C-alpha positions as CSV (number, residue, x, y, z in Angstrom):
1,M,-57.5,88.9,246.5
2,K,-61.2,88.8,245.2
3,Y,-63.3,90.4,242.2
4,L,-66.1,92.9,241.4
5,M,-66.9,93.6,238.2
6,S,-69.6,96.2,237.6
7,F,-71.9,97.0,234.5
8,D,-74.1,100.2,233.2
9,G,-75.7,99.0,230.3
10,G,-76.7,100.9,227.3
11,G,-76.0,101.7,223.9
12,S,-72.4,102.4,225.3
13,T,-72.1,100.3,228.6
14,G,-69.4,100.6,231.1
15,I,-67.6,98.1,232.6
16,V,-65.4,97.9,235.6
17,L,-63.6,95.1,237.0
18,G,-62.1,96.1,240.5
19,E,-59.6,93.9,243.4
20,Y,-59.8,94.5,246.9
21,D,-59.1,91.8,249.9
22,E,-60.1,92.0,253.9
23,L,-57.4,94.8,254.3
24,T,-57.5,96.5,250.8
25,P,-60.3,99.2,249.4
26,Y,-61.4,98.3,246.3
27,R,-59.4,99.4,243.4
28,P,-60.2,99.4,239.4
29,V,-57.6,96.7,237.6
30,K,-59.4,97.5,234.2
31,V,-62.1,99.4,232.4
32,W,-64.3,99.4,229.3
33,Q,-66.9,101.1,227.6
34,P,-68.4,99.2,224.6
35,T,-70.2,100.9,222.0
36,G,-73.1,99.5,220.1
37,G,-75.4,98.1,222.7
38,V,-76.2,94.5,223.1
39,S,-74.4,93.7,220.3
40,G,-70.9,95.8,221.3
41,F,-71.5,93.9,224.9
42,L,-71.1,90.6,223.4
43,D,-68.3,91.0,220.9
44,W,-66.6,92.8,224.2
45,Y,-67.2,89.6,226.6
46,E,-66.4,87.0,223.3
47,E,-63.1,89.0,223.3
48,Y,-62.7,88.8,227.0
49,S,-63.7,85.5,227.9
50,I,-62.1,82.1,227.6
51,P,-63.6,79.0,226.4
52,P,-63.1,75.5,228.1
53,D,-59.5,73.9,227.8
54,P,-59.7,70.2,229.6
55,E,-56.2,69.3,228.8
56,D,-54.8,72.3,230.8
57,G,-57.6,72.0,233.7
58,F,-59.1,75.5,233.0
59,Y,-63.4,74.2,232.3
60,G,-64.0,77.8,230.8
61,G,-64.9,81.5,232.8
62,W,-64.0,84.7,232.7
63,L,-60.2,86.1,232.9
64,F,-61.6,89.6,231.3
65,G,-57.5,90.4,231.0
66,L,-56.4,88.4,234.0
67,D,-54.0,85.7,234.2
68,R,-55.5,82.2,234.8
69,E,-53.8,81.4,237.9
70,M,-55.3,85.1,239.7
71,I,-59.1,83.4,238.3
72,Y,-58.3,79.9,240.0
73,E,-57.3,81.5,243.3
74,S,-59.9,83.9,243.4
75,Q,-63.9,84.8,242.7
76,I,-65.4,87.7,240.5
77,E,-69.1,88.8,241.6
78,F,-70.8,90.7,239.5
79,V,-73.2,93.6,240.0
80,S,-75.2,95.8,237.4
81,E,-78.0,98.6,237.0
82,R,-81.2,97.5,236.9
83,F,-82.7,99.4,233.8
84,V,-86.5,100.8,235.0
85,P,-88.1,102.1,232.0
86,L,-89.7,105.5,232.5
87,S,-93.3,106.5,231.4
88,G,-95.2,109.7,230.7
89,G,-93.5,113.1,230.7
90,G,-91.9,113.1,228.4
91,F,-90.6,110.1,228.2
92,N,-91.4,107.4,225.5
93,Q,-89.9,104.1,224.2
94,S,-87.9,103.4,221.7
95,S,-85.3,100.9,220.6
96,A,-82.4,103.4,222.0
97,S,-84.3,103.6,225.5
98,V,-84.6,99.8,225.8
99,E,-81.1,99.0,225.1
100,P,-79.9,98.6,228.2
101,L,-83.0,95.8,228.7
102,R,-81.1,94.0,226.2
103,V,-77.9,94.1,227.5
104,E,-79.6,92.9,231.2
105,G,-80.8,89.9,229.3
106,A,-77.3,89.1,227.5
107,L,-76.0,89.5,231.7
108,I,-78.3,86.9,232.2
109,A,-78.0,84.6,229.4
110,L,-74.3,84.6,230.2
111,G,-74.8,83.6,233.8
112,L,-73.4,86.6,235.1
113,L,-76.0,87.7,237.0
114,P,-79.1,86.0,238.7
115,H,-82.7,86.6,236.6
116,D,-84.4,87.4,240.0
117,Y,-84.2,91.3,240.1
118,T,-84.9,91.2,243.7
119,S,-80.7,89.7,244.2
120,K,-78.9,93.0,246.0
121,R,-76.6,92.4,242.8
122,W,-79.0,94.6,240.7
123,Q,-79.0,97.9,241.4
124,R,-81.6,100.8,240.8
125,A,-80.0,104.2,239.4
126,S,-80.4,105.9,242.5
127,C,-77.5,103.5,243.9
128,Q,-75.1,106.2,242.0
129,V,-75.5,108.7,244.6
130,L,-72.4,108.0,247.5
131,A,-72.6,111.7,248.4
132,G,-74.9,113.9,249.9
133,G,-76.3,117.4,248.6
134,K,-79.5,119.7,248.5
135,T,-80.8,119.3,245.1
136,P,-79.8,116.0,242.7
137,A,-77.4,117.6,240.8
138,E,-75.4,118.6,243.8
139,R,-75.6,115.2,245.1
140,K,-74.3,114.1,241.8
141,K,-71.7,117.0,241.3
142,N,-70.6,115.5,245.1
143,T,-70.4,111.9,244.0
144,D,-68.0,112.8,241.0
145,N,-65.3,114.8,243.1
146,L,-65.2,112.0,245.7
147,L,-64.7,109.6,243.0
148,R,-62.2,112.1,241.3
149,K,-60.6,112.6,244.5
150,H,-59.5,109.2,245.0
151,G,-58.4,108.3,242.0
152,Y,-61.8,106.3,240.6
153,W,-62.8,109.0,238.2
154,H,-61.9,108.4,234.4
155,T,-61.8,110.1,231.2
156,G,-62.6,109.5,227.3
157,K,-58.8,110.2,226.8
158,Q,-58.0,107.3,229.4
159,I,-60.3,105.2,227.7
160,G,-60.1,105.9,224.5
161,K,-63.6,107.3,224.1
162,P,-65.3,110.8,223.7
163,D,-65.6,110.4,226.9
164,A,-66.3,107.7,229.9
165,N,-69.7,108.8,231.8
166,D,-70.8,104.6,231.7
167,V,-67.3,103.7,233.0
168,N,-68.0,106.2,235.9
169,S,-71.4,105.2,236.4
170,A,-70.2,101.7,236.5
171,M,-67.6,102.7,239.2
172,K,-70.5,104.4,241.2
173,H,-72.2,101.1,241.4
174,A,-69.3,99.5,242.2
175,L,-68.5,101.3,245.3
176,Y,-72.1,101.7,246.1
177,Y,-72.1,97.8,246.3
178,M,-68.8,97.5,248.5
179,T,-70.2,100.4,250.6
180,R,-73.7,99.6,251.2
181,T,-74.1,96.1,250.3
182,L,-70.7,94.5,251.7
183,K,-69.9,97.4,253.8
184,H,-66.5,96.5,253.1
185,R,-64.5,98.4,255.9
186,P,-61.6,99.2,254.0
187,T,-63.4,100.9,251.3
188,I,-65.8,102.8,253.3
189,E,-63.1,104.1,255.9
190,L,-61.4,105.1,252.6
191,L,-64.2,107.3,250.8
192,F,-65.6,108.2,253.7
193,P,-62.7,108.8,257.1
194,E,-64.7,110.8,259.3
C-alpha cells in the first residue's frame, strides 16, 4: 500500500492521510484539522511523528497513527497547497493572512516537502477544482458534491471542530494530485466513470 498525505495550511490546517495501490482508489485513513497556525501544526506533528529508536531498528519517521509494520513496508508522499499572497483590490497582508506561509516553512524545515516550489507536490489553490461549471461558485459546488457522492467529504462534527473546511480543501488537493499528477486509474475511474 502507498500513502499520500495532503496539507492545506493556515490558521487552521487541513491534513488528510490516504492510502491506495495499483488496484484501489485513494481512500482517506485519517484526517486532522489542528488550529493555532504554525504552532498548532507543530504540536500536531510532534504528537504524530516518532523519534528514532535504534534498539528496535526504527530510525525515525512519520507514523501518523499507522503501525510501524505498515510504514516499514510502505511509502508516504506529501503534497500541499502553495499559498500565494494577493495584493491590491481589498487584499492587505496581516499576520493571520500570511500564516499559511509559516506552515509551508515548517513543512519544508521538517523535510516533508521540497524547498523548490516548482515541484508538482506544491499546488495552487485552483487545484481544488475537480468538477466543471460555468462560474467559480458553480465549480466549487460541483466539486464539493463530487466529494460528498464518493464519501470524501467531512463535516465539522465528524472531526470534532466547528467545520471541516480545511480538511475538505486538503482532500481536494489529494484527489487532484492522484488524478491529475499521478494519473491513478482506479481513482480516476471512481470519480469520473464516464
